[in-house]
N, C-alpha and C positions, 0 to 999 in steps of 0.2 A: 286634887291633882297629885300626881306622883312625880317625883324628881329623883334622878340618880346623881349622887355626889361621888366624885373621884378625888380622894384626899392623898396628898403626898406629905410625908413627915420625914424630915432629915435632921441630922445632928447640926447644931449651930456651927457655923464656919470657923469660929474661934476655938472650938473644942477638937481634941484629938478624936479620930474615928478609928479605933483599933481594928475593926473588921475591914474597913476600907484600906488601912495601911497594910494589913496582911495580904489582901487581894492584890494591891498594887505591887508588893514585893514578889508575889507569885507570877506576875505577868512576865517578868524577865525569864523565869524558869520555863515558861511556855513559849518562848521565842516571840513574845509580844511586847518588846520594850517601848513601843509607840504609845502604849496605854499607861497613863499616870493619874495621880490625884483621884483615885476611886473613893467615893463616899457611899455608904450603905445606909438605906433608910427603909421606910415602910410605905406601902401603898394600900389604902383602904377604900373599898367601894361599898356604898350603902344606898338604900332607898329611903326617901323622906316623903311623907304626906304633908302637903302644905297648900294654902290657898293660891300662892303665887311664888315666883322664883326668888323674890327678895325675902319672903318669909322662910323659904327653904334654906337660903344662905344664912339667915340668922340662926336657924336651928342647928345647922352644921357647924357654924362658928362656935356656938355654945358647947356642942359635943366635943369639939377639938380642945377648947379651953378647959373644960371640966374633966375630961376623961382621956381622950385619944392622944394628946401630945403633952409632953412635959416641958413647959416654957423655960425652965432653967437650963435644959440641955438640948431642946429641939425647936425647930420652927416648922410651920406648916403652910400649905397653900392648897386651894381646892377649886374645882370647877363643878358647876351645877348644870345638869341637862334634863330637859323635860322628857318624861317617858311616855311614849305613845301607848294608849290603851286599846 
């Protein structure tokens, strides 16, 4: 079976996000003062071959821990969707 994983990786809330801070500051210059607290992260989409959804989730979890996210600076969350063949 094939599954699609949608992974969101964001900087830890306790850490400064320089990109987000710069974008937040620029919002006032664009006459958008209603926007604040911008945080910039990554979105990763990938396909996983697995016997079932739980196995696919375990594979994605391993990929996040070992390569995709830096746990010292980032946290991640993901969703798994079955792909129709």
